[in-house]
VOBA-1610 file (N, C-alpha, C; in pm, whole numbers, padded with zeros to 5 digits, always signed):
BEGIN
Met+00084-00119+00000Met+00000+00000+00000Met+00088+00124+00000Thr+00060+00218-00086Thr+00138+00341-00095Thr+00105+00434+00021Ala+00210+00491+00082Ala+00191+00582+00195Ala+00125+00711+00149His+00053+00774+00239His-00007+00904+00211His+00101+01003+00174Val+00081+01078+00069Val+00178+01176+00022Val+00139+01314+00075Pro+00225+01379+00155Pro+00188+01507+00213Pro+00193+01619+00110Ala+00109+01721+00130Ala+00113+01838+00043Ala+00245+01913+00062Arg+00293+01919+00184Arg+00422+01979+00216Arg+00494+01889+00316Pro+00626+01880+00307Pro+00698+01797+00405Pro+00685+01852+00545Gly+00687+01763+00642Gly+00692+01804+00781Gly+00834+01842+00820Leu+00848+01900+00937Leu+00977+01944+00989Leu+01025+01847+01096Leu+01139+01783+01070Leu+01210+01708+01173Leu+01321+01797+01226Ala+01319+01823+01357Ala+01421+01906+01420Ala+01499+01821+01519Ser+01631+01811+01497Ser+01715+01734+01589Ser+01751+01821+01709Val+01731+01766+01828Val+01759+01839+01952Val+01858+01760+02037Ala+01943+01833+02109Ala+02052+01771+02184Ala+02030+01769+02334Thr+01932+01845+02383Thr+01907+01854+02527Thr+01758+01866+02553Leu+01720+01848+02678Leu+01580+01865+02715Leu+01534+02010+02695Asp+01622+02106+02721Asp+01586+02246+02699Asp+01559+02273+02551Glu+01643+02217+02463Glu+01617+02232+02320Glu+01487+02163+02281Met+01459+02053+02345Met+01335+01981+02318Met+01214+02067+02353Arg+01221+02137+02463Arg+01112+02227+02502Arg+01092+02338+02399Thr+01204+02391+02348Thr+01196+02494+02245Thr+01128+02440+02119Ala+01165+02319+02079Ala+01106+02259+01959Ala+00959+02224+01980Leu+00925+02180+02100Leu+00784+02153+02131Leu+00701+02280+02118Ala+00754+02389+02170Ala+00683+02516+02164Ala+00667+02565+02020Ala+00763+02529+01934Ala+00757+02572+01794Ala+00662+02486+01711Gly+00622+02372+01765Gly+00528+02287+01694Gly+00589+02208+01581Val+00708+02150+01601Val+00770+02071+01495Val+00694+01939+01478Asp+00711+01877+01363Asp+00636+01754+01333Asp+00703+01630+01392Ile+00836+01627+01389Ile+00910+01516+01451Ile+01022+01576+01535Leu+01021+01546+01663Leu+01131+01580+01754Leu+01231+01466+01746Asp+01353+01498+01706Asp+01455+01396+01685Asp+01563+01411+01790Leu+01577+01311+01876Leu+01673+01316+01985Leu+01808+01265+01934Lys+01903+01358+01926Lys+02033+01326+01866Lys+02142+01401+01941Asn+02259+01339+01955Asn+02374+01404+02018Asn+02474+01439+01909Pro+02469+01561+01853Pro+02553+01594+01737Pro+02702+01594+01768Ser+02739+01605+01894Ser+02882+01603+01928Ser+02941+01462+01920Glu+02854+01361+01901Glu+02900+01222+01896Glu+02890+01163+01755Gly+02875+01248+01654Gly+02871+01196+01519Gly+02739+01222+01449Ala+02726+01168+01327Ala+02607+01192+01246Ala+02481+01143+01315Leu+02490+01026+01381Leu+02374+00970+01451Leu+02407+00948+01599Gly+02479+01042+01657Gly+02513+01030+01799Gly+02390+01013+01886Ala+02401+00924+01983Ala+02284+00887+02063Ala+02282+00957+02199Trp+02161+00984+02246Trp+02142+01025+02385Trp+02163+00903+02476Ala+02200+00928+02601Ala+02207+00819+02699Ala+02066+00767+02727Pro+02051+00637+02754Pro+01918+00581+02778Pro+01839+00653+02887Glu+01906+00694+02995Glu+01834+00762+03103Glu+01777+00895+03054Ala+01854+00966+02969Ala+01807+01093+02914Ala+01690+01070+02819Leu+01693+00959+02746Leu+01582+00928+02657Leu+01454+00904+02735Val+01465+00837+02848Val+01348+00813+02933Val+01289+00947+02977Asp+01375+01040+03018Asp+01327+01172+03060Asp+01261+01245+02942Ala+01318+01230+02824Ala+01262+01296+02706Ala+01125+01240+02671Val+01110+01110+02679Val+00980+01048+02651Val+00875+01099+02750Ala+00914+01112+02878Ala+00822+01162+02980Ala+00781+01305+02950Leu+00878+01388+02908Leu+00848+01527+02875Leu+00756+01535+02754Trp+00783+01454+02655Trp+00701+01452+02534Trp+00557+01411+02566Arg+00541+01308+02648Arg+00407+01263+02684Arg+00335+01367+02770Ala+00409+01432+02861Ala+00348+01534+02946Ala+00300+01653+02865Ala+00365+01677+02750Ala+00325+01788+02663Ala+00206+01752+02575Gly+00153+01632+02594Gly+00040+01589+02513Gly+00081+01518+02386Ala+00210+01476+02380Ala+00264+01404+02266Ala+00234+01472+02132Pro+00266+01603+02119Pro+00246+01668+01990Pro+00349+01618+01889Gly+00308+01599+01766Gly+00401+01549+01667Gly+00447+01409+01704Ser+00559+01368+01649Ser+00615+01238+01682Ser+00752+01256+01744Leu+00810+01147+01790Leu+00937+01151+01861Leu+01027+01041+01807Ser+01148+01078+01768Ser+01245+00980+01719Ser+01376+00994+01796Ala+01456+00889+01788Ala+01588+00892+01850Ala+01684+00807+01769Thr+01807+00853+01761Thr+01912+00779+01691Thr+01977+00680+01787Val+02029+00571+01731Val+02088+00466+01815Val+02239+00480+01828Gly+02298+00580+01761Gly+02443+00596+01761Gly+02504+00549+01631Asp+02629+00585+01608Asp+02701+00543+01488Asp+02766+00408+01515His+02726+00307+01440His+02775+00171+01463His+02808+00103+01331Pro+02895+00002+01334Pro+02922-00075+01212Pro+02802-00160+01174Leu+02805-00210+01051Leu+02695-00291+01000Leu+02710-00434+01054Asp+02683-00446+01184Asp+02699-00574+01254Asp+02564-00612+01315Pro+02512-00732+01288Pro+02378-00768+01335Pro+02360-00756+01486Asp+02453-00808+01563Asp+02439-00806+01709Asp+02450-00665+01764Val+02546-00588+01711Val+02567-00451+01760Val+02445-00364+01732Leu+02393-00370+01609Leu+02279-00286+01574Leu+02151-00330+01645Arg+02133-00461+01659Arg+02013-00508+01731Arg+02017-00462+01877Thr+02132-00474+01941Thr+02144-00433+02081Thr+02119-00284+02096Ala+02178-00204+02007Ala+02160-00058+02016Ala+02015-00019+01991Ala+01951-00084+01894Ala+01812-00052+01864Ala+01719-00095+01977Glu+01744-00212+02035Glu+01662-00259+02147Glu+01677-00168+02268Arg+01799-00121+02292Arg+01823-00031+02405Arg+01745+00099+02388Thr+01744+00152+02267Thr+01670+00276+02241Thr+01520+00253+02248Ser+01474+00146+02188Ser+01331+00114+02189Ser+01277+00096+02329Ala+01358+00038+02418Ala+01314+00010+02555Ala+01283+00137+02635Thr+01331+00252+02588Thr+01304+00378+02659Thr+01165+00433+02628Gly+01098+00375+02528Gly+00965+00422+02492Gly+00961+00516+02375Val+01075+00545+02314Val+01078+00630+02196Val+01005+00557+02082Pro+00908+00621+02017Pro+00828+00550+01917Pro+00897+00527+01782Leu+00989+00615+01743Leu+01060+00601+01616Leu+01209+00584+01644Val+01266+00472+01601Val+01406+00441+01630Val+01484+00445+01499Lys+01582+00536+01491Lys+01660+00557+01369Lys+01792+00480+01374Ile+01816+00400+01270Ile+01934+00314+01264Ile+02012+00346+01137Gly+02141+00375+01150Gly+02224+00405+01035Gly+02275+00280+00966Phe+02276+00284+00833Phe+02325+00172+00752Phe+02429+00223+00653Ala+02556+00197+00683Ala+02663+00230+00590Ala+02678+00110+00496Leu+02616+00120+00377Leu+02601+00003+00290Leu+02716-00011+00192Gly+02839-00009+00242Gly+02952-00032+00154Gly+02956-00177+00107Asp+02913-00268+00193Asp+02913-00410+00161Asp+02769-00459+00158Gly+02711-00470+00039Gly+02572-00509+00028Gly+02542-00644+00086Ala+02642-00734+00085Ala+02621-00869+00137Ala+02597-00868+00287Ala+02638-00760+00354Ala+02623-00755+00499Ala+02482-00716+00542Leu+02400-00665+00449Leu+02269-00615+00486Leu+02169-00724+00526Pro+02152-00831+00449Pro+02050-00931+00486Pro+02061-00986+00628Pro+02180-01022+00678Pro+02184-01071+00816Pro+02147-00965+00919Val+02177-00839+00890Val+02138-00731+00982Val+01986-00717+00984Leu+01925-00722+00867Leu+01779-00712+00861Leu+01713-00831+00929Asp+01770-00949+00914Asp+01716-01067+00983Asp+01721-01047+01134Ala+01829-00986+01183Ala+01844-00964+01327Ala+01745-00861+01379Leu+01708-00764+01294Leu+01620-00655+01337Leu+01472-00684+01310Arg+01445-00785+01231Arg+01307-00814+01191Arg+01213-00833+01312Pro+01252-00908+01415Pro+01160-00923+01531Pro+01128-00789+01598Leu+01230-00703+01612Leu+01207-00572+01676Leu+01117-00486+01589Ala+01127-00499+01457Ala+01045-00419+01367Ala+00897-00450+01382Arg+00863-00565+01439Arg+00722-00598+01463Arg+00667-00523+01583Glu+00757-00470+01668Glu+00715-00405+01792Glu+00742-00255+01793Thr+00839-00212+01714Thr+00885-00073+01716Thr+00895-00021+01574Arg+00864+00105+01555Arg+00874+00165+01423Arg+01021+00202+01396Leu+01087+00120+01316Leu+01228+00140+01284Leu+01242+00224+01158Ile+01339+00316+01160Ile+01369+00402+01047Ile+01513+00374+01002Ala+01529+00332+00878Ala+01663+00309+00823Ala+01720+00441+00770Val+01844+00470+00807Val+01911+00592+00760Val+02025+00551+00668Leu+02017+00592+00541Leu+02124+00570+00444Leu+02201+00700+00427Phe+02328+00689+00388Phe+02414+00808+00385Phe+02452+00843+00241Ala+02410+00964+00200Ala+02429+01007+00062Ala+02575+01020+00025Asp+02662+01045+00123Asp+02804+01062+00094Asp+02882+00931+00105Gln+02812+00818+00112Gln+02878+00688+00119Gln+02828+00595+00008Ala+02798+00654-00107Ala+02752+00577-00223Ala+02644+00476-00185Pro+02531+00523-00133Pro+02428+00431-00085Pro+02365+00350-00198Asp+02330+00227-00167Asp+02260+00142-00264Asp+02111+00163-00245Leu+02053+00250-00326Leu+01912+00285-00308Leu+01820+00173-00352Ser+01874+00073-00419Ser+01792-00043-00456Ser+01757-00127-00333Ala+01818-00096-00219Ala+01789-00169-00095Ala+01659-00127-00029Val+01596-00019-00079Val+01473+00031-00016Val+01368-00078+00002Pro+01338-00161-00100Pro+01238-00266-00080Pro+01277-00369+00027Leu+01407-00387+00048Leu+01452-00482+00151Leu+01413-00435+00290Phe+01423-00305+00312Phe+01383-00251+00443Phe+01232-00267+00463Ala+01157-00242+00358Ala+01012-00261+00368Ala+00979-00406+00397Gly+01049-00497+00330Gly+01025-00638+00351Gly+01060-00686+00491Ala+01153-00616+00555Ala+01193-00651+00691Ala+01102-00588+00797Gly+01001-00512+00751Gly+00905-00454+00845Gly+00939-00315+00894Phe+01037-00250+00830Phe+01073-00114+00873Phe+00957-00018+00846His+00949+00085+00928His+00843+00186+00916His+00882+00295+00818Gly+01011+00322+00804Gly+01053+00431+00719Gly+01197+00419+00677Val+01235+00506+00584Val+01373+00512+00535Val+01404+00657+00502Met+01527+00699+00527Met+01564+00836+00497Met+01707+00842+00447Leu+01739+00953+00382Leu+01876+00982+00341Leu+01931+01095+00427Asp+02057+01081+00465Asp+02126+01180+00546Asp+02270+01185+00495Thr+02356+01259+00562Thr+02499+01257+00531Thr+02575+01218+00656Ala+02686+01146+00637Ala+02767+01101+00750Ala+02872+01205+00788Asp+02938+01263+00688Asp+03043+01362+00712Asp+02983+01501+00694Lys+02955+01566+00805Lys+02888+01696+00799Lys+02978+01807+00745Ala+03109+01780+00735Ala+03201+01881+00683Ala+03220+01868+00532Ala+03157+01767+00472Ala+03179+01740+00330Ala+03066+01790+00241Gly+02984+01879+00291Gly+02876+01934+00211Gly+02742+01870+00242Gly+02636+01937+00198Gly+02502+01890+00228Gly+02454+01782+00133Leu+02331+01743+00151Leu+02272+01633+00075Leu+02285+01653-00076Leu+02253+01773-00125Leu+02254+01799-00269Leu+02395+01807-00327Ala+02497+01810-00242Ala+02635+01805-00290Ala+02676+01663-00327His+02596+01566-00283His+02633+01425-00303His+02539+01351-00396Leu+02412+01389-00399Leu+02316+01322-00486Leu+02232+01428-00558Pro+02213+01412-00689Pro+02132+01510-00763Pro+01984+01493-00731Val+01908+01596-00763Val+01764+01595-00737Val+01697+01476-00803Glu+01742+01439-00922Glu+01680+01327-00994Glu+01694+01196-00916Thr+01810+01174-00856Thr+01831+01053-00776Thr+01747+01057-00649Leu+01740+01173-00587Leu+01658+01186-00466Leu+01511+01163-00499Ala+01468+01210-00614Ala+01328+01189-00656Ala+01299+01040-00670Arg+01393+00964-00727Arg+01372+00820-00743Arg+01368+00751-00607Phe+01452+00798-00515Phe+01453+00741-00380Phe+01318+00764-00311Val+01270+00888-00315Val+01142+00920-00251Val+01029+00840-00313Ser+01029+00832-00445Ser+00923+00758-00515Ser+00926+00610-00478Ala+01046+00551-00474Ala+01058+00409-00440Ala+01013+00383-00297Ala+01049+00472-00204Ala+01010+00454-00065Ala+00860+00469-00046Arg+00801+00568-00114Arg+00657+00586-00104Arg+00583+00465-00161Ala+00635+00409-00271Ala+00571+00293-00333Ala+00569+00173-00239Glu+00665+00168-00146Glu+00672+00059-00049Glu+00592+00090+00078Gly+00527+00208+00081Gly+00449+00247+00198Gly+00533+00293+00315Leu+00656+00339+00287Leu+00748+00379+00393Leu+00742+00529+00421Leu+00754+00565+00547Leu+00775+00705+00585Leu+00909+00746+00525Thr+00913+00864+00463Thr+01029+00901+00382Thr+01083+01037+00424Gly+01215+01044+00449Gly+01274+01170+00490Gly+01404+01200+00418Leu+01435+01329+00408Leu+01560+01376+00351Leu+01625+01471+00451Ala+01754+01454+00472Ala+01829+01537+00566Ala+01974+01541+00520Gly+02057+01610+00597Gly+02198+01615+00566Gly+02248+01755+00542Ser+02274+01829+00651Ser+02325+01967+00643Ser+02241+02053+00550Leu+02109+02038+00560Leu+02019+02116+00475Leu+02018+02263+00517Lys+02004+02348+00417Lys+01994+02492+00439Lys+01859+02542+00389Met+01829+02668+00419Met+01701+02725+00376Met+01684+02713+00225Ala+01792+02734+00151Ala+01783+02729+00005Ala+01751+02590-00047Asp+01770+02487+00034Asp+01742+02349-00008Asp+01594+02314+00005Ile+01519+02393+00079Ile+01382+02356+00111Ile+01295+02347-00014Ala+01300+02447-00100Ala+01212+02448-00217Ala+01237+02329-00310Pro+01362+02302-00352Pro+01381+02188-00444Pro+01352+02054-00379Leu+01378+02039-00251Leu+01353+01911-00185Leu+01205+01894-00150Ala+01139+02001-00110Ala+00996+01992-00081Ala+00918+01952-00205Ala+00967+01993-00323Ala+00899+01959-00448Ala+00897+01809-00474Leu+00987+01736-00410Leu+00991+01590-00425Leu+00887+01522-00338Arg+00828+01596-00246Arg+00721+01550-00157Arg+00759+01432-00068Pro+00875+01441+00000Pro+00900+01344+00106Pro+00807+01374+00223His+00798+01283+00317His+00711+01308+00432His+00771+01415+00525Tyr+00903+01424+00531Tyr+00963+01527+00616Tyr+01102+01562+00566Leu+01149+01680+00605Leu+01287+01724+00586Leu+01349+01742+00724Gly+01473+01696+00740Gly+01538+01700+00870Gly+01646+01807+00879Phe+01651+01875+00992Phe+01744+01986+01013Phe+01810+01979+01150Arg+01937+02022+01152Arg+02007+02049+01278Arg+02092+02175+01264Gly+02194+02171+01179Gly+02285+02285+01167Gly+02215+02415+01132Ala+02116+02409+01042Ala+02044+02531+01001Ala+01962+02591+01114Leu+01940+02513+01220Leu+01862+02560+01334Leu+01950+02620+01443Cys+02081+02619+01422Cys+02176+02664+01524Cys+02255+02784+01473Ala+02288+02874+01563Ala+02357+02997+01523Ala+02501+02973+01483Glu+02567+02873+01542Glu+02710+02852+01518Glu+02742+02706+01487Gly+02663+02645+01400Gly+02691+02507+01362Gly+02613+02407+01444Arg+02613+02281+01398Arg+02524+02180+01452Arg+02552+02141+01597Thr+02674+02167+01646Thr+02703+02133+01785Thr+02676+02248+01880Ser+02634+02364+01826Ser+02596+02476+01912Ser+02448+02464+01949Ala+02401+02558+02031Ala+02264+02549+02081Ala+02161+02584+01974Leu+02045+02525+01988Leu+01932+02553+01900Leu+01893+02700+01913Asp+01868+02765+01799Asp+01829+02906+01795Asp+01679+02913+01762Pro+01596+02960+01856Pro+01451+02963+01831Pro+01411+03040+01707Ser+01480+03148+01675Ser+01444+03228+01558Ser+01474+03152+01429Arg+01584+03079+01425Arg+01617+02998+01307Arg+01519+02883+01292Leu+01484+02823+01404Leu+01385+02715+01400Leu+01252+02765+01345Ser+01209+02881+01390Ser+01083+02937+01343Ser+01089+02969+01194Ala+01205+03019+01147Ala+01218+03053+01005Ala+01207+02930+00917Val+01273+02821+00958Val+01266+02696+00880Val+01124+02641+00885Arg+01062+02644+01001Arg+00924+02595+01014Arg+00831+02672+00923Asp+00845+02806+00922Asp+00754+02888+00841Asp+00776+02867+00692Met+00902+02849+00652Met+00927+02826+00509Met+00870+02691+00466Leu+00887+02591+00549Leu+00831+02458+00517Leu+00680+02464+00508Ala+00620+02545+00591Ala+00474+02556+00594Ala+00421+02647+00483Gly+00512+02711+00408Gly+00468+02798+00301Gly+00428+02935+00346Arg+00466+02971+00472Arg+00424+03102+00521Arg+00521+03213+00480Ile+00643+03175+00434Ile+00734+03273+00379Ile+00788+03216+00248Leu+00830+03304+00157Leu+00879+03263+00026Leu+01028+03242+00028Ala+01075+03148-00054Ala+01220+03123-00064Ala+01287+03240-00131
//
């Protein structure tokens, strides 16, 4: 079944602290993404902090959705299953797992290891545009029961998403993911200027971190920047 196609992408905002989470909640983002940017592309919050974040999110009436990254790990079945189970156990509804697909043969055993968890938790596969991702793997994630798939970048100093993959390739990725009924996202050092061309592809959401901060992705979230990105995504201001 094909997933519902949004008129405009939602806003995924990555937050590094509970205070940033409160700011994002107040701004009305569509997906609150719990990520530790100082620990890499998919740096993880500590499990205890995730529990506190889930409690805060629920106390706020659970607006939007909530995701969390499991950390940067090798493509190892046991390592990724353990990291994903640890994150899922905190109550986070969307669990994001990175897949560096340099070795395609390594993917099937990892998916077999994660398949049982995918029946209980909404897993999101993250592929990296700067690591020559095999986009033909999208149906494999759907077959393993994943809830969604997204593209991001691993090396934040090597340019944004559009520096690594052309719009035509991204369009094919979004189309293939939607055809499998998967939640679909695009991220990777996105800037305001990227919103219009990427929104035209109609993914379910666009993900941001660095553009929301005054001094780079490891600095604090800036409420005014967050509001500007939110308003542009919502069509309230022109590119």
